[in-house]
N, C-alpha and C positions, 0 to 999 in steps of 0.2 A: 181147505184153503184153495182158492182158484189161482192157478199159476199166471203171472203176468205174461204178456205176449213175448217179451224179450227173454223169458226164462224157459229153457227147453228141458223137460224132465221126462225120462222114459223109465218107468218103474219096473224092477225085476224082483224076483223072490230069493235069489242067491245072496249069500252073506258078503256081498261086494258092492261098493259104490265107487264109480269112476267119476271124479269131479274134473271138469274142464273150465276153469275160471277165466282163461285168457284167449279163447278161440273166437270171441266176438269181434266184429269190426263195424258194427252199426254206431253211427254218431247222430243222435237226434238233432233236429233242426235248431232247437233252443241252445245247443252247445256249438254247433258247427262253425258259426261265424266268429266265434272267439278264438278258434285255432288259426295259427298262421297258415297251416296246410292240413287238410284232412288226410292226405297221403301220409304226412309225417306223423299225424296222430295215430294212424293205423300201422305204422312201420314195425312196431314191436309186438304185434299180434303173434300168438302161438299158431302159426299158419298150418292149416290142414290137419290139425290134431284130431278133429272129429272124424275125418276120413281115415286116418291112420288107425284109429281104435274102433272103427265101425262094426267090428265083430263082437264088441263087448256085450251088447244086448243079447246076442245069440247064446252067450254063456250064462244068461240069467242075471247079469249085473244091472244095477240101477245106474243110469247115466244122467248126470246133471251138468248143464252148461249154460252160459249166458251169451246172448248175441250182442250185448253192448260192449263197445271197445273199452279196453283197460285204461285208455287215456281219459275217458270220462270219469270212471272210478275203478280202482283195482280191488276186487273183492277178495284178493288174497294178501292184503296188507292189513296191519293192525289198525282197527278203526280209531284208536286213540292217537294215531300218527307216530307211534314209536317205531324207530328203525328196526328192521329185522336183522340188519347186519351193521351194528355200530362201528364207526370208523371206516366203513367201506362205502363206495359209491353205490347208490341204489335209487329207486324211484319211489314217489310218495303215494299215499292213498289216492289222491287226485294228482297224477303226475304233472309237473310243469316242464319237464325236459324228457327227451327220448333217452334210450340207453346210451346213445353216443354223446349226450350232453347238449343236444340241440333244443333251443327254446320251442315250446309247443304253442304258447299263447301270444297274441298281440299284447304289447305293453299296456298294462292297466286292466286287462281283461282276464287275468288269472283268477281262479276261484278263491274267494275269501272264506272266512270261517263259516259264514251263514250259507254260502253256496255249497261248501263241502258237507255241511250238516244236511242240507236238502238232498244232496246226491246219496248220502248214506241212507236216508229214510226211503228214497225212491228205489235204490238199487241194492245197496249192500245188505240192508236188513232183510228184505224179502229173500235174497239168495241164501243167506245163512239160516233164516227161519225154515226154508225148504230143506236145507241140508240137515238141520237138527231133526226135523220131522221124519226124514227118511232114515236117519240113524236110529231114532227111537222105534220106528216101524219094524226095521229089520232085527233089532235087538229083542223084540218081543218073541221072535221065533228062532233066533240063533244065539247061542251062548257067546259067540264072538263074531265080529265082522272086520273086514278090511276096508279102509277108506283110502283109495288110490288116487293121488293127485297127478294128472297127466299134463305135462308141460313140454315146451321145446323152445329153443333159442338159437340165434346165430352162433356159429362156432368161434368167431373172432370178434370180440368187442373190447378193445383195449381199456376203455374207461372202467369196465366191470371186472376184468380179469386179464392176466398176462397169458400170452401164447394162445394155443388152441384148446378149446374145451374138450374134455373126454366125450366119447359118444354117449355114455350112460352116466348120469349124475344122480345117484340115489341119496335122498335126504330123509333122515329119521330124527331130526332134532338131537343130534349126538347120541342117538340110541334111546331117547326118552319116549318117543311117540309110538313105538311098536316093539314087540318081542324080538330079541336077538335072533331067535330061530327063523323068523320071517325074513329079516335082513339077509341072513346067510343063505336062505333058500332062493331069494331073488338073485343074489350074486351068482349062485350056481346056475340058475336059469339063464343068466346072461352068458356065462362061460360055456355051458353046454350048447346053447343055441349058436354061439359063435363058431363052434366046431362043425355044426351041421348046416348052418345057414350063414356063411360068411357074407359080410356086407361088400357090395361092389359099388365103387364110386366112378361112374363113367365121366369122361371129360364133359365140361359144360357145353351147351349147344353151340356157343360161339366158337369154341376151339374145334369142335367137330367140323365146323364149316371153314376152318382154317383162318379165322379172323384174329383172335387174340389168344394169349396163353391162358391155361387153366388157372383159376384162382387158387390160392394156397390151400383153402379149405377142401378142395376137391382132390388134392394130391395125397399120395400114400404117406402116412406118418412114418412108416418103416423105411421108406425110400429116401428120406431126407429130414424134413421138419418133424419134430416130436411135439407132443402136446405141451411139454414144458421145456423150453430151451435152456432154462437155468436151473434144472433140477426139479424136485418135487416138493417144494415148500411154497410159502407165501400164499398168493390168492387161491390157488387151486388145491392146496394141501388140505386134507381133512382135519377137522378139529380133533383134539386128543393129543396124547404125549408122543405118539410115534411119528406123526407127520408123513406116513407112508402112503403113496398113491398106488393102489393095486391096479394091475393091468392084465389084460389077456389078449393074446394075438390069435388071429384066425387066418386060414388059407395060407398062401405062399409068402405073405408079408410084403408083396409089391404088386404093382398094377398088372404087370405081365403074367404074374403067377396066378392071377384070378382072385387073390384074397387081399384084404386090407387089414392093417393093424386095428384091432378093436380095443378101445380103452374104456375103462369105467372107474368111478371113484364113489366112495360112500362118505357122506357128510363132508364134502369138499366145499367149493365156493358156494354151492346151493345146498344148504342143509335142511331145507323145508321152509315153506312160507307160513303165513298166519294159519291157514286151515290145518296143515299138518300139526303145527305146534298147539293149536287151540283145542282140537278135537281128539288128538292122539292120547289115549288113556288106556294102556294095556290092562291095568288092574280092573277096569270096568268093562273090558271086552271090546274096546275100540282100538284097532291097530292102524295107525295112519302112516302112509309112506308117500313121498313125492319122487317122481321120476322126471328129471329134466333131460330131454334128448337134444343132442346137437343136431341141428337141422340138416347138416350135410348127409345124414343117413337116408333122407328121403326126398331131397330137392336140391337144386343148384343154389349156391350162395355166391352172389357177385361180390367182388372186392369192395365195390362202392355202390350200395343199394341206392336206387333212384326210382322215380315214378315210371321210368321206361323198362326197368328190369326187376322190380320187386313189388309184390312177391313173385317168385318164379312159380310155374305151374306144379301142381302135385304130380309126381312121377310114379305111377303104379309099379312099373318094372323095378325101379330103383328101390321103392319102398317094400317090395315083396319079402326079401329076406329079413328086413327089420321087423316087419309085421309078424313073421314066424317067431322071432324072439319075443316080441311083445305078447303074443298069444301064450307062449310058455310062461311068461311072467304072471299073467293074469290067472292061468291055470294053477300056478304055484300059490297065488293068493287064495284061490278057492280051496285048494287042498289044505292049506294051513288053517283056514277058517272052519273047515269041516272036522278037524281033529279035536279031540277033547282037550 
């Protein structure tokens, strides 16, 4: 199968696929004029994820990503239009609003059923046909593989969740998409990495220039705001009977001490999208996990994103300790997949 120009596939031989369904920001001309603003249509991109994980191919992983904006079609949504999070705010297969609830389309130009079906045929189906083929190819030589969904999102989006999102949001469809041992190993990789590679959140550029205060997302959670101002339940609580939000701290716990509180949750607000839920089948040797990163770990997050300040540039120095943890996580996935 020849890959479409908008589909980027780098094949590896290791038992690991890294899928990046939301890194694209291309909006073909046939759709662009329908949007109120092409900036708004690109606003919810998983910015710079392909750079954050650019080491994955060196580990032998197969890397799949689309260059098409998720606002054209979201290849990580149920193609039948069923909500992944019933009763909670979310975006559709062909989103009509941003995460913040802003209208994306001019009145009367929203995609109808026929337009959605065409987009499915043009983009969704080729993406998943490619993913299925890569899973089948690797399963021919490996008893089990890991499908790793790489995502990121702004730390504060009141429409989607209360408070500040944890740094690491691991989703396994409530434990159904992968073995418990893999989940626990990834959690340990986060915790161990936090001790040796604490995340540092420098003040945003504007504050360093003495212009405006730092946005809340760039401040130490340990020094004031916590990820959950009202406890550990509701939108950020993991599914299951306990409602417990596991956390781990790193460094000194405040900005002057050189360390920031690092938070993580498993099956919290983001328990895994369509890809994780659809392909994760541990009994058949396919273990799927999703990792949703809070963007503050590798880039500035303005309080009010605008065309003038969003997206902020990828910050290699800021991202370096996070990348060390992500490398630990992918090594953990490879180790798990290589074991009987």
